[in-house]
CHARMM internal coordinates of N, CA and C (Angstrom, degrees):
IC EDIT
DIST 1 N 1 CA 1.4544
DIST 1 CA 1 C 1.5019
ANGL 1 N 1 CA 1 C 109.96
DIST 1 C 2 N 1.2948
ANGL 1 CA 1 C 2 N 112.39
DIHE 1 N 1 CA 1 C 2 N 132.85
DIST 2 N 2 CA 1.3874
ANGL 1 C 2 N 2 CA 120.37
DIHE 1 CA 1 C 2 N 2 CA -177.55
DIST 2 CA 2 C 1.4546
ANGL 2 N 2 CA 2 C 111.53
DIHE 1 C 2 N 2 CA 2 C -86.72
DIST 2 C 3 N 1.3417
ANGL 2 CA 2 C 3 N 114.14
DIHE 2 N 2 CA 2 C 3 N 147.55
DIST 3 N 3 CA 1.4803
ANGL 2 C 3 N 3 CA 121.98
DIHE 2 CA 2 C 3 N 3 CA -178.47
DIST 3 CA 3 C 1.5029
ANGL 3 N 3 CA 3 C 110.98
DIHE 2 C 3 N 3 CA 3 C -93.63
DIST 3 C 4 N 1.4182
ANGL 3 CA 3 C 4 N 120.38
DIHE 3 N 3 CA 3 C 4 N 137.32
DIST 4 N 4 CA 1.3984
ANGL 3 C 4 N 4 CA 120.37
DIHE 3 CA 3 C 4 N 4 CA -177.05
DIST 4 CA 4 C 1.5859
ANGL 4 N 4 CA 4 C 107.87
DIHE 3 C 4 N 4 CA 4 C -63.21
DIST 4 C 5 N 1.2848
ANGL 4 CA 4 C 5 N 117.16
DIHE 4 N 4 CA 4 C 5 N 154.70
DIST 5 N 5 CA 1.4019
ANGL 4 C 5 N 5 CA 121.81
DIHE 4 CA 4 C 5 N 5 CA 179.18
DIST 5 CA 5 C 1.5661
ANGL 5 N 5 CA 5 C 109.57
DIHE 4 C 5 N 5 CA 5 C -96.73
DIST 5 C 6 N 1.2372
ANGL 5 CA 5 C 6 N 113.86
DIHE 5 N 5 CA 5 C 6 N 134.94
DIST 6 N 6 CA 1.4915
ANGL 5 C 6 N 6 CA 116.26
DIHE 5 CA 5 C 6 N 6 CA -174.15
DIST 6 CA 6 C 1.6207
ANGL 6 N 6 CA 6 C 106.32
DIHE 5 C 6 N 6 CA 6 C -126.39
DIST 6 C 7 N 1.3892
ANGL 6 CA 6 C 7 N 112.83
DIHE 6 N 6 CA 6 C 7 N 152.44
DIST 7 N 7 CA 1.3461
ANGL 6 C 7 N 7 CA 114.98
DIHE 6 CA 6 C 7 N 7 CA 163.45
DIST 7 CA 7 C 1.5259
ANGL 7 N 7 CA 7 C 106.86
DIHE 6 C 7 N 7 CA 7 C -112.23
DIST 7 C 8 N 1.2763
ANGL 7 CA 7 C 8 N 112.86
DIHE 7 N 7 CA 7 C 8 N 135.28
DIST 8 N 8 CA 1.5333
ANGL 7 C 8 N 8 CA 115.40
DIHE 7 CA 7 C 8 N 8 CA -179.13
DIST 8 CA 8 C 1.4986
ANGL 8 N 8 CA 8 C 106.59
DIHE 7 C 8 N 8 CA 8 C -96.54
DIST 8 C 9 N 1.3494
ANGL 8 CA 8 C 9 N 113.46
DIHE 8 N 8 CA 8 C 9 N 141.73
DIST 9 N 9 CA 1.5238
ANGL 8 C 9 N 9 CA 122.46
DIHE 8 CA 8 C 9 N 9 CA -175.39
DIST 9 CA 9 C 1.5659
ANGL 9 N 9 CA 9 C 100.75
DIHE 8 C 9 N 9 CA 9 C -132.74
DIST 9 C 10 N 1.2936
ANGL 9 CA 9 C 10 N 113.06
DIHE 9 N 9 CA 9 C 10 N 130.12
DIST 10 N 10 CA 1.4822
ANGL 9 C 10 N 10 CA 115.70
DIHE 9 CA 9 C 10 N 10 CA 169.89
DIST 10 CA 10 C 1.5725
ANGL 10 N 10 CA 10 C 113.61
DIHE 9 C 10 N 10 CA 10 C -100.55
DIST 10 C 11 N 1.3444
ANGL 10 CA 10 C 11 N 116.19
DIHE 10 N 10 CA 10 C 11 N 130.15
DIST 11 N 11 CA 1.3600
ANGL 10 C 11 N 11 CA 121.64
DIHE 10 CA 10 C 11 N 11 CA -170.70
DIST 11 CA 11 C 1.4779
ANGL 11 N 11 CA 11 C 111.44
DIHE 10 C 11 N 11 CA 11 C -73.36
DIST 11 C 12 N 1.3126
ANGL 11 CA 11 C 12 N 116.82
DIHE 11 N 11 CA 11 C 12 N 152.83
DIST 12 N 12 CA 1.4290
ANGL 11 C 12 N 12 CA 124.14
DIHE 11 CA 11 C 12 N 12 CA 169.56
DIST 12 CA 12 C 1.5467
ANGL 12 N 12 CA 12 C 109.43
DIHE 11 C 12 N 12 CA 12 C -110.77
DIST 12 C 13 N 1.3264
ANGL 12 CA 12 C 13 N 115.72
DIHE 12 N 12 CA 12 C 13 N 149.57
DIST 13 N 13 CA 1.5312
ANGL 12 C 13 N 13 CA 118.33
DIHE 12 CA 12 C 13 N 13 CA -177.49
DIST 13 CA 13 C 1.4691
ANGL 13 N 13 CA 13 C 111.69
DIHE 12 C 13 N 13 CA 13 C -48.18
DIST 13 C 14 N 1.3557
ANGL 13 CA 13 C 14 N 114.12
DIHE 13 N 13 CA 13 C 14 N 126.01
DIST 14 N 14 CA 1.4718
ANGL 13 C 14 N 14 CA 121.61
DIHE 13 CA 13 C 14 N 14 CA 177.38
DIST 14 CA 14 C 1.4181
ANGL 14 N 14 CA 14 C 113.11
DIHE 13 C 14 N 14 CA 14 C 93.86
DIST 14 C 15 N 1.3792
ANGL 14 CA 14 C 15 N 120.90
DIHE 14 N 14 CA 14 C 15 N 0.36
DIST 15 N 15 CA 1.5668
ANGL 14 C 15 N 15 CA 118.43
DIHE 14 CA 14 C 15 N 15 CA 178.82
DIST 15 CA 15 C 1.4607
ANGL 15 N 15 CA 15 C 107.61
DIHE 14 C 15 N 15 CA 15 C -67.25
DIST 15 C 16 N 1.3521
ANGL 15 CA 15 C 16 N 119.97
DIHE 15 N 15 CA 15 C 16 N 153.76
DIST 16 N 16 CA 1.3730
ANGL 15 C 16 N 16 CA 127.52
DIHE 15 CA 15 C 16 N 16 CA 174.11
DIST 16 CA 16 C 1.6068
ANGL 16 N 16 CA 16 C 111.82
DIHE 15 C 16 N 16 CA 16 C -123.50
DIST 16 C 17 N 1.2628
ANGL 16 CA 16 C 17 N 117.32
DIHE 16 N 16 CA 16 C 17 N 124.11
DIST 17 N 17 CA 1.3997
ANGL 16 C 17 N 17 CA 117.99
DIHE 16 CA 16 C 17 N 17 CA -176.80
DIST 17 CA 17 C 1.5230
ANGL 17 N 17 CA 17 C 120.46
DIHE 16 C 17 N 17 CA 17 C -39.58
DIST 17 C 18 N 1.2947
ANGL 17 CA 17 C 18 N 113.65
DIHE 17 N 17 CA 17 C 18 N -42.62
DIST 18 N 18 CA 1.5210
ANGL 17 C 18 N 18 CA 119.00
DIHE 17 CA 17 C 18 N 18 CA 172.88
DIST 18 CA 18 C 1.4320
ANGL 18 N 18 CA 18 C 113.55
DIHE 17 C 18 N 18 CA 18 C -52.63
DIST 18 C 19 N 1.2629
ANGL 18 CA 18 C 19 N 119.58
DIHE 18 N 18 CA 18 C 19 N -42.72
DIST 19 N 19 CA 1.5010
ANGL 18 C 19 N 19 CA 128.27
DIHE 18 CA 18 C 19 N 19 CA -176.68
DIST 19 CA 19 C 1.4779
ANGL 19 N 19 CA 19 C 108.34
DIHE 18 C 19 N 19 CA 19 C -70.38
DIST 19 C 20 N 1.3474
ANGL 19 CA 19 C 20 N 116.59
DIHE 19 N 19 CA 19 C 20 N -41.69
DIST 20 N 20 CA 1.4822
ANGL 19 C 20 N 20 CA 121.13
DIHE 19 CA 19 C 20 N 20 CA -176.50
DIST 20 CA 20 C 1.5010
ANGL 20 N 20 CA 20 C 107.69
DIHE 19 C 20 N 20 CA 20 C -62.98
DIST 20 C 21 N 1.4160
ANGL 20 CA 20 C 21 N 114.58
DIHE 20 N 20 CA 20 C 21 N -50.40
DIST 21 N 21 CA 1.4978
ANGL 20 C 21 N 21 CA 121.55
DIHE 20 CA 20 C 21 N 21 CA 175.07
DIST 21 CA 21 C 1.5306
ANGL 21 N 21 CA 21 C 113.43
DIHE 20 C 21 N 21 CA 21 C -56.82
DIST 21 C 22 N 1.2585
ANGL 21 CA 21 C 22 N 119.83
DIHE 21 N 21 CA 21 C 22 N -47.12
DIST 22 N 22 CA 1.3747
ANGL 21 C 22 N 22 CA 123.75
DIHE 21 CA 21 C 22 N 22 CA 176.10
DIST 22 CA 22 C 1.4985
ANGL 22 N 22 CA 22 C 116.72
DIHE 21 C 22 N 22 CA 22 C -54.89
DIST 22 C 23 N 1.3865
ANGL 22 CA 22 C 23 N 111.92
DIHE 22 N 22 CA 22 C 23 N -46.41
DIST 23 N 23 CA 1.4371
ANGL 22 C 23 N 23 CA 118.87
DIHE 22 CA 22 C 23 N 23 CA 179.62
DIST 23 CA 23 C 1.5197
ANGL 23 N 23 CA 23 C 114.55
DIHE 22 C 23 N 23 CA 23 C -66.11
DIST 23 C 24 N 1.3815
ANGL 23 CA 23 C 24 N 115.13
DIHE 23 N 23 CA 23 C 24 N -35.17
DIST 24 N 24 CA 1.5073
ANGL 23 C 24 N 24 CA 116.66
DIHE 23 CA 23 C 24 N 24 CA 179.81
DIST 24 CA 24 C 1.4508
ANGL 24 N 24 CA 24 C 113.46
DIHE 23 C 24 N 24 CA 24 C -81.91
DIST 24 C 25 N 1.3520
ANGL 24 CA 24 C 25 N 116.59
DIHE 24 N 24 CA 24 C 25 N -46.19
DIST 25 N 25 CA 1.4070
ANGL 24 C 25 N 25 CA 121.11
DIHE 24 CA 24 C 25 N 25 CA -174.78
DIST 25 CA 25 C 1.5368
ANGL 25 N 25 CA 25 C 118.52
DIHE 24 C 25 N 25 CA 25 C -91.26
DIST 25 C 26 N 1.3706
ANGL 25 CA 25 C 26 N 117.16
DIHE 25 N 25 CA 25 C 26 N -24.19
DIST 26 N 26 CA 1.3918
ANGL 25 C 26 N 26 CA 126.26
DIHE 25 CA 25 C 26 N 26 CA -173.51
DIST 26 CA 26 C 1.4469
ANGL 26 N 26 CA 26 C 111.60
DIHE 25 C 26 N 26 CA 26 C 72.70
DIST 26 C 27 N 1.3495
ANGL 26 CA 26 C 27 N 122.17
DIHE 26 N 26 CA 26 C 27 N 19.16
DIST 27 N 27 CA 1.4364
ANGL 26 C 27 N 27 CA 122.91
DIHE 26 CA 26 C 27 N 27 CA 179.88
DIST 27 CA 27 C 1.5607
ANGL 27 N 27 CA 27 C 105.08
DIHE 26 C 27 N 27 CA 27 C -157.63
DIST 27 C 28 N 1.3563
ANGL 27 CA 27 C 28 N 114.27
DIHE 27 N 27 CA 27 C 28 N 157.20
DIST 28 N 28 CA 1.3917
ANGL 27 C 28 N 28 CA 115.24
DIHE 27 CA 27 C 28 N 28 CA -176.10
DIST 28 CA 28 C 1.5759
ANGL 28 N 28 CA 28 C 115.63
DIHE 27 C 28 N 28 CA 28 C -106.26
DIST 28 C 29 N 1.4045
ANGL 28 CA 28 C 29 N 115.97
DIHE 28 N 28 CA 28 C 29 N -2.81
DIST 29 N 29 CA 1.4094
ANGL 28 C 29 N 29 CA 118.25
DIHE 28 CA 28 C 29 N 29 CA -174.53
DIST 29 CA 29 C 1.5028
ANGL 29 N 29 CA 29 C 115.81
DIHE 28 C 29 N 29 CA 29 C -71.26
DIST 29 C 30 N 1.4247
ANGL 29 CA 29 C 30 N 119.02
DIHE 29 N 29 CA 29 C 30 N -6.98
DIST 30 N 30 CA 1.3614
ANGL 29 C 30 N 30 CA 125.43
DIHE 29 CA 29 C 30 N 30 CA -177.85
DIST 30 CA 30 C 1.5278
ANGL 30 N 30 CA 30 C 112.89
DIHE 29 C 30 N 30 CA 30 C -95.46
DIST 30 C 31 N 1.2346
ANGL 30 CA 30 C 31 N 118.63
DIHE 30 N 30 CA 30 C 31 N 7.12
DIST 31 N 31 CA 1.5472
ANGL 30 C 31 N 31 CA 120.78
DIHE 30 CA 30 C 31 N 31 CA -177.52
DIST 31 CA 31 C 1.4932
ANGL 31 N 31 CA 31 C 110.60
DIHE 30 C 31 N 31 CA 31 C -58.25
DIST 31 C 32 N 1.3292
ANGL 31 CA 31 C 32 N 121.08
DIHE 31 N 31 CA 31 C 32 N -39.03
DIST 32 N 32 CA 1.4045
ANGL 31 C 32 N 32 CA 121.00
DIHE 31 CA 31 C 32 N 32 CA 179.51
DIST 32 CA 32 C 1.4797
ANGL 32 N 32 CA 32 C 113.08
DIHE 31 C 32 N 32 CA 32 C -64.83
DIST 32 C 33 N 1.3119
ANGL 32 CA 32 C 33 N 117.95
DIHE 32 N 32 CA 32 C 33 N -40.89
DIST 33 N 33 CA 1.4650
ANGL 32 C 33 N 33 CA 122.73
DIHE 32 CA 32 C 33 N 33 CA 176.74
DIST 33 CA 33 C 1.5052
ANGL 33 N 33 CA 33 C 110.40
DIHE 32 C 33 N 33 CA 33 C -60.65
DIST 33 C 34 N 1.2640
ANGL 33 CA 33 C 34 N 116.25
DIHE 33 N 33 CA 33 C 34 N -38.20
DIST 34 N 34 CA 1.5424
ANGL 33 C 34 N 34 CA 120.53
DIHE 33 CA 33 C 34 N 34 CA -179.64
DIST 34 CA 34 C 1.5501
ANGL 34 N 34 CA 34 C 108.89
DIHE 33 C 34 N 34 CA 34 C -70.33
DIST 34 C 35 N 1.2810
ANGL 34 CA 34 C 35 N 114.25
DIHE 34 N 34 CA 34 C 35 N -42.93
DIST 35 N 35 CA 1.5240
ANGL 34 C 35 N 35 CA 113.96
DIHE 34 CA 34 C 35 N 35 CA 172.35
DIST 35 CA 35 C 1.4657
ANGL 35 N 35 CA 35 C 117.71
DIHE 34 C 35 N 35 CA 35 C -63.87
DIST 35 C 36 N 1.3599
ANGL 35 CA 35 C 36 N 117.76
DIHE 35 N 35 CA 35 C 36 N -30.64
DIST 36 N 36 CA 1.4402
ANGL 35 C 36 N 36 CA 118.18
DIHE 35 CA 35 C 36 N 36 CA 171.59
DIST 36 CA 36 C 1.4855
ANGL 36 N 36 CA 36 C 115.40
DIHE 35 C 36 N 36 CA 36 C -69.90
DIST 36 C 37 N 1.2964
ANGL 36 CA 36 C 37 N 117.07
DIHE 36 N 36 CA 36 C 37 N -27.23
DIST 37 N 37 CA 1.4319
ANGL 36 C 37 N 37 CA 123.10
DIHE 36 CA 36 C 37 N 37 CA 172.96
DIST 37 CA 37 C 1.5143
ANGL 37 N 37 CA 37 C 114.58
DIHE 36 C 37 N 37 CA 37 C -75.88
DIST 37 C 38 N 1.3258
ANGL 37 CA 37 C 38 N 115.13
DIHE 37 N 37 CA 37 C 38 N -22.43
DIST 38 N 38 CA 1.4466
ANGL 37 C 38 N 38 CA 124.25
DIHE 37 CA 37 C 38 N 38 CA -175.99
DIST 38 CA 38 C 1.5314
ANGL 38 N 38 CA 38 C 109.74
DIHE 37 C 38 N 38 CA 38 C -132.19
DIST 38 C 39 N 1.2851
ANGL 38 CA 38 C 39 N 120.19
DIHE 38 N 38 CA 38 C 39 N 63.06
DIST 39 N 39 CA 1.5096
ANGL 38 C 39 N 39 CA 115.76
DIHE 38 CA 38 C 39 N 39 CA -175.47
DIST 39 CA 39 C 1.5514
ANGL 39 N 39 CA 39 C 117.84
DIHE 38 C 39 N 39 CA 39 C -63.64
DIST 39 C 40 N 1.2806
ANGL 39 CA 39 C 40 N 114.45
DIHE 39 N 39 CA 39 C 40 N -19.85
DIST 40 N 40 CA 1.4805
ANGL 39 C 40 N 40 CA 119.61
DIHE 39 CA 39 C 40 N 40 CA 174.67
DIST 40 CA 40 C 1.6396
ANGL 40 N 40 CA 40 C 108.75
DIHE 39 C 40 N 40 CA 40 C -62.05
DIST 40 C 41 N 1.3009
ANGL 40 CA 40 C 41 N 125.17
DIHE 40 N 40 CA 40 C 41 N -30.58
DIST 41 N 41 CA 1.4235
ANGL 40 C 41 N 41 CA 127.27
DIHE 40 CA 40 C 41 N 41 CA 178.10
DIST 41 CA 41 C 1.4321
ANGL 41 N 41 CA 41 C 115.94
DIHE 40 C 41 N 41 CA 41 C -62.06
DIST 41 C 42 N 1.3747
ANGL 41 CA 41 C 42 N 118.79
DIHE 41 N 41 CA 41 C 42 N -25.43
DIST 42 N 42 CA 1.4016
ANGL 41 C 42 N 42 CA 124.43
DIHE 41 CA 41 C 42 N 42 CA 179.81
DIST 42 CA 42 C 1.4780
ANGL 42 N 42 CA 42 C 109.07
DIHE 41 C 42 N 42 CA 42 C -65.29
DIST 42 C 43 N 1.2547
ANGL 42 CA 42 C 43 N 123.25
DIHE 42 N 42 CA 42 C 43 N -29.89
DIST 43 N 43 CA 1.3781
ANGL 42 C 43 N 43 CA 128.04
DIHE 42 CA 42 C 43 N 43 CA -177.65
DIST 43 CA 43 C 1.4986
ANGL 43 N 43 CA 43 C 119.05
DIHE 42 C 43 N 43 CA 43 C -82.02
DIST 43 C 44 N 1.4342
ANGL 43 CA 43 C 44 N 111.55
DIHE 43 N 43 CA 43 C 44 N -11.27
DIST 44 N 44 CA 1.4407
ANGL 43 C 44 N 44 CA 118.45
DIHE 43 CA 43 C 44 N 44 CA -177.96
DIST 44 CA 44 C 1.5889
ANGL 44 N 44 CA 44 C 109.96
DIHE 43 C 44 N 44 CA 44 C -95.52
DIST 44 C 45 N 1.4233
ANGL 44 CA 44 C 45 N 107.81
DIHE 44 N 44 CA 44 C 45 N 161.16
DIST 45 N 45 CA 1.5420
ANGL 44 C 45 N 45 CA 111.31
DIHE 44 CA 44 C 45 N 45 CA 176.77
DIST 45 CA 45 C 1.5837
ANGL 45 N 45 CA 45 C 108.75
DIHE 44 C 45 N 45 CA 45 C -66.74
DIST 45 C 46 N 1.4098
ANGL 45 CA 45 C 46 N 117.21
DIHE 45 N 45 CA 45 C 46 N 166.67
DIST 46 N 46 CA 1.4533
ANGL 45 C 46 N 46 CA 120.17
DIHE 45 CA 45 C 46 N 46 CA -176.41
DIST 46 CA 46 C 1.4936
ANGL 46 N 46 CA 46 C 109.56
DIHE 45 C 46 N 46 CA 46 C -67.96
DIST 46 C 47 N 1.2203
ANGL 46 CA 46 C 47 N 125.74
DIHE 46 N 46 CA 46 C 47 N -28.27
DIST 47 N 47 CA 1.4442
ANGL 46 C 47 N 47 CA 122.88
DIHE 46 CA 46 C 47 N 47 CA 179.99
DIST 47 CA 47 C 1.5025
ANGL 47 N 47 CA 47 C 107.49
DIHE 46 C 47 N 47 CA 47 C -102.52
DIST 47 C 48 N 1.4100
ANGL 47 CA 47 C 48 N 112.62
DIHE 47 N 47 CA 47 C 48 N 115.06
DIST 48 N 48 CA 1.4414
ANGL 47 C 48 N 48 CA 126.45
DIHE 47 CA 47 C 48 N 48 CA -170.53
DIST 48 CA 48 C 1.5537
ANGL 48 N 48 CA 48 C 113.59
DIHE 47 C 48 N 48 CA 48 C -75.19
DIST 48 C 49 N 1.2626
ANGL 48 CA 48 C 49 N 113.69
DIHE 48 N 48 CA 48 C 49 N 153.36
DIST 49 N 49 CA 1.5209
ANGL 48 C 49 N 49 CA 116.87
DIHE 48 CA 48 C 49 N 49 CA 172.75
DIST 49 CA 49 C 1.5931
ANGL 49 N 49 CA 49 C 104.27
DIHE 48 C 49 N 49 CA 49 C -95.41
DIST 49 C 50 N 1.3773
ANGL 49 CA 49 C 50 N 112.25
DIHE 49 N 49 CA 49 C 50 N 163.14
DIST 50 N 50 CA 1.4968
ANGL 49 C 50 N 50 CA 117.66
DIHE 49 CA 49 C 50 N 50 CA -177.63
DIST 50 CA 50 C 1.5766
ANGL 50 N 50 CA 50 C 109.03
DIHE 49 C 50 N 50 CA 50 C -70.65
DIST 50 C 51 N 1.3005
ANGL 50 CA 50 C 51 N 114.60
DIHE 50 N 50 CA 50 C 51 N 153.25
DIST 51 N 51 CA 1.3748
ANGL 50 C 51 N 51 CA 119.88
DIHE 50 CA 50 C 51 N 51 CA 169.95
DIST 51 CA 51 C 1.5894
ANGL 51 N 51 CA 51 C 114.59
DIHE 50 C 51 N 51 CA 51 C 92.59
DIST 51 C 52 N 1.2677
ANGL 51 CA 51 C 52 N 118.08
DIHE 51 N 51 CA 51 C 52 N 0.54
DIST 52 N 52 CA 1.5211
ANGL 51 C 52 N 52 CA 120.53
DIHE 51 CA 51 C 52 N 52 CA 171.97
DIST 52 CA 52 C 1.5050
ANGL 52 N 52 CA 52 C 110.56
DIHE 51 C 52 N 52 CA 52 C -74.32
DIST 52 C 53 N 1.3261
ANGL 52 CA 52 C 53 N 115.47
DIHE 52 N 52 CA 52 C 53 N 143.13
DIST 53 N 53 CA 1.4975
ANGL 52 C 53 N 53 CA 122.64
DIHE 52 CA 52 C 53 N 53 CA 175.48
DIST 53 CA 53 C 1.5043
ANGL 53 N 53 CA 53 C 108.22
DIHE 52 C 53 N 53 CA 53 C -100.83
DIST 53 C 54 N 1.2674
ANGL 53 CA 53 C 54 N 115.71
DIHE 53 N 53 CA 53 C 54 N 116.68
DIST 54 N 54 CA 1.5229
ANGL 53 C 54 N 54 CA 121.33
DIHE 53 CA 53 C 54 N 54 CA -179.92
DIST 54 CA 54 C 1.5195
ANGL 54 N 54 CA 54 C 106.20
DIHE 53 C 54 N 54 CA 54 C -116.50
DIST 54 C 55 N 1.3248
ANGL 54 CA 54 C 55 N 114.47
DIHE 54 N 54 CA 54 C 55 N 123.90
DIST 55 N 55 CA 1.3987
ANGL 54 C 55 N 55 CA 123.44
DIHE 54 CA 54 C 55 N 55 CA 179.58
DIST 55 CA 55 C 1.6507
ANGL 55 N 55 CA 55 C 109.84
DIHE 54 C 55 N 55 CA 55 C -91.39
DIST 55 C 56 N 1.3397
ANGL 55 CA 55 C 56 N 112.24
DIHE 55 N 55 CA 55 C 56 N 117.95
DIST 56 N 56 CA 1.4508
ANGL 55 C 56 N 56 CA 117.15
DIHE 55 CA 55 C 56 N 56 CA 176.62
DIST 56 CA 56 C 1.5524
ANGL 56 N 56 CA 56 C 107.58
DIHE 55 C 56 N 56 CA 56 C -99.30
DIST 56 C 57 N 1.3881
ANGL 56 CA 56 C 57 N 114.17
DIHE 56 N 56 CA 56 C 57 N 112.07
DIST 57 N 57 CA 1.4247
ANGL 56 C 57 N 57 CA 117.88
DIHE 56 CA 56 C 57 N 57 CA -179.96
DIST 57 CA 57 C 1.5020
ANGL 57 N 57 CA 57 C 114.03
DIHE 56 C 57 N 57 CA 57 C -66.62
DIST 57 C 58 N 1.2800
ANGL 57 CA 57 C 58 N 116.95
DIHE 57 N 57 CA 57 C 58 N 153.21
DIST 58 N 58 CA 1.5474
ANGL 57 C 58 N 58 CA 125.01
DIHE 57 CA 57 C 58 N 58 CA 169.91
DIST 58 CA 58 C 1.4916
ANGL 58 N 58 CA 58 C 106.33
DIHE 57 C 58 N 58 CA 58 C -70.65
DIST 58 C 59 N 1.3513
ANGL 58 CA 58 C 59 N 117.70
DIHE 58 N 58 CA 58 C 59 N 110.11
DIST 59 N 59 CA 1.4709
ANGL 58 C 59 N 59 CA 119.58
DIHE 58 CA 58 C 59 N 59 CA 178.93
DIST 59 CA 59 C 1.5254
ANGL 59 N 59 CA 59 C 109.15
DIHE 58 C 59 N 59 CA 59 C -113.33
DIST 59 C 60 N 1.3880
ANGL 59 CA 59 C 60 N 111.77
DIHE 59 N 59 CA 59 C 60 N 155.08
DIST 60 N 60 CA 1.5633
ANGL 59 C 60 N 60 CA 118.79
DIHE 59 CA 59 C 60 N 60 CA -179.78
DIST 60 CA 60 C 1.5887
ANGL 60 N 60 CA 60 C 102.35
DIHE 59 C 60 N 60 CA 60 C -67.66
DIST 60 C 61 N 1.3939
ANGL 60 CA 60 C 61 N 111.47
DIHE 60 N 60 CA 60 C 61 N 151.25
DIST 61 N 61 CA 1.4456
ANGL 60 C 61 N 61 CA 118.88
DIHE 60 CA 60 C 61 N 61 CA 169.86
DIST 61 CA 61 C 1.5477
ANGL 61 N 61 CA 61 C 112.02
DIHE 60 C 61 N 61 CA 61 C -61.60
DIST 61 C 62 N 1.3234
ANGL 61 CA 61 C 62 N 117.15
DIHE 61 N 61 CA 61 C 62 N 150.71
DIST 62 N 62 CA 1.4509
ANGL 61 C 62 N 62 CA 117.10
DIHE 61 CA 61 C 62 N 62 CA 177.92
DIST 62 CA 62 C 1.6040
ANGL 62 N 62 CA 62 C 107.70
DIHE 61 C 62 N 62 CA 62 C -68.01
DIST 62 C 63 N 1.3400
ANGL 62 CA 62 C 63 N 110.60
DIHE 62 N 62 CA 62 C 63 N 154.55
DIST 63 N 63 CA 1.5002
ANGL 62 C 63 N 63 CA 114.26
DIHE 62 CA 62 C 63 N 63 CA 174.67
DIST 63 CA 63 C 1.5121
ANGL 63 N 63 CA 63 C 104.85
DIHE 62 C 63 N 63 CA 63 C -87.33
DIST 63 C 64 N 1.2951
ANGL 63 CA 63 C 64 N 117.26
DIHE 63 N 63 CA 63 C 64 N 145.17
DIST 64 N 64 CA 1.4511
ANGL 63 C 64 N 64 CA 121.54
DIHE 63 CA 63 C 64 N 64 CA 174.05
DIST 64 CA 64 C 1.5160
ANGL 64 N 64 CA 64 C 113.51
DIHE 63 C 64 N 64 CA 64 C -83.74
DIST 64 C 65 N 1.3497
ANGL 64 CA 64 C 65 N 110.98
DIHE 64 N 64 CA 64 C 65 N 132.80
DIST 65 N 65 CA 1.4958
ANGL 64 C 65 N 65 CA 116.34
DIHE 64 CA 64 C 65 N 65 CA 178.50
DIST 65 CA 65 C 1.5175
ANGL 65 N 65 CA 65 C 107.91
DIHE 64 C 65 N 65 CA 65 C -71.89
DIST 65 C 66 N 1.3007
ANGL 65 CA 65 C 66 N 116.15
DIHE 65 N 65 CA 65 C 66 N 146.16
DIST 66 N 66 CA 1.4888
ANGL 65 C 66 N 66 CA 117.61
DIHE 65 CA 65 C 66 N 66 CA 178.36
DIST 66 CA 66 C 1.5084
ANGL 66 N 66 CA 66 C 111.07
DIHE 65 C 66 N 66 CA 66 C -65.43
DIST 66 C 67 N 1.3188
ANGL 66 CA 66 C 67 N 115.34
DIHE 66 N 66 CA 66 C 67 N 148.15
DIST 67 N 67 CA 1.4274
ANGL 66 C 67 N 67 CA 118.46
DIHE 66 CA 66 C 67 N 67 CA 176.53
DIST 67 CA 67 C 1.5396
ANGL 67 N 67 CA 67 C 109.19
DIHE 66 C 67 N 67 CA 67 C -94.84
DIST 67 C 68 N 1.3654
ANGL 67 CA 67 C 68 N 112.30
DIHE 67 N 67 CA 67 C 68 N 131.93
DIST 68 N 68 CA 1.4193
ANGL 67 C 68 N 68 CA 117.06
DIHE 67 CA 67 C 68 N 68 CA -179.96
DIST 68 CA 68 C 1.5038
ANGL 68 N 68 CA 68 C 105.97
DIHE 67 C 68 N 68 CA 68 C -111.38
DIST 68 C 69 N 1.3704
ANGL 68 CA 68 C 69 N 114.17
DIHE 68 N 68 CA 68 C 69 N 124.69
DIST 69 N 69 CA 1.4153
ANGL 68 C 69 N 69 CA 122.55
DIHE 68 CA 68 C 69 N 69 CA 178.30
DIST 69 CA 69 C 1.6092
ANGL 69 N 69 CA 69 C 107.09
DIHE 68 C 69 N 69 CA 69 C -107.47
DIST 69 C 70 N 1.3380
ANGL 69 CA 69 C 70 N 112.84
DIHE 69 N 69 CA 69 C 70 N 124.45
DIST 70 N 70 CA 1.4146
ANGL 69 C 70 N 70 CA 122.07
DIHE 69 CA 69 C 70 N 70 CA -178.74
DIST 70 CA 70 C 1.4437
ANGL 70 N 70 CA 70 C 113.95
DIHE 69 C 70 N 70 CA 70 C -69.13
DIST 70 C 71 N 1.2650
ANGL 70 CA 70 C 71 N 119.37
DIHE 70 N 70 CA 70 C 71 N -41.37
DIST 71 N 71 CA 1.5590
ANGL 70 C 71 N 71 CA 127.06
DIHE 70 CA 70 C 71 N 71 CA -179.00
DIST 71 CA 71 C 1.4905
ANGL 71 N 71 CA 71 C 110.35
DIHE 70 C 71 N 71 CA 71 C -122.59
DIST 71 C 72 N 1.2933
ANGL 71 CA 71 C 72 N 114.17
DIHE 71 N 71 CA 71 C 72 N 78.25
DIST 72 N 72 CA 1.4858
ANGL 71 C 72 N 72 CA 115.45
DIHE 71 CA 71 C 72 N 72 CA 177.87
DIST 72 CA 72 C 1.5356
ANGL 72 N 72 CA 72 C 108.01
DIHE 71 C 72 N 72 CA 72 C -129.77
END
COOR INIT
IC SEED 1 N 1 CA 1 C
IC BUILD
């Protein structure tokens, strides 16, 4: 069984998980996956203290939605 690949990030004082996720992935739809990889973060306040280790899992790229053109 292969183990998931993670990037570890150490928080700075005042970091917010949503911002960490956005800076790493460039999208916010993966917040649930990050929380599943770091269940201890759900118990913390939204503004994080410095020194926490957050594991950011290697996730697949999002699939692009088909473009619909009305007049083509």
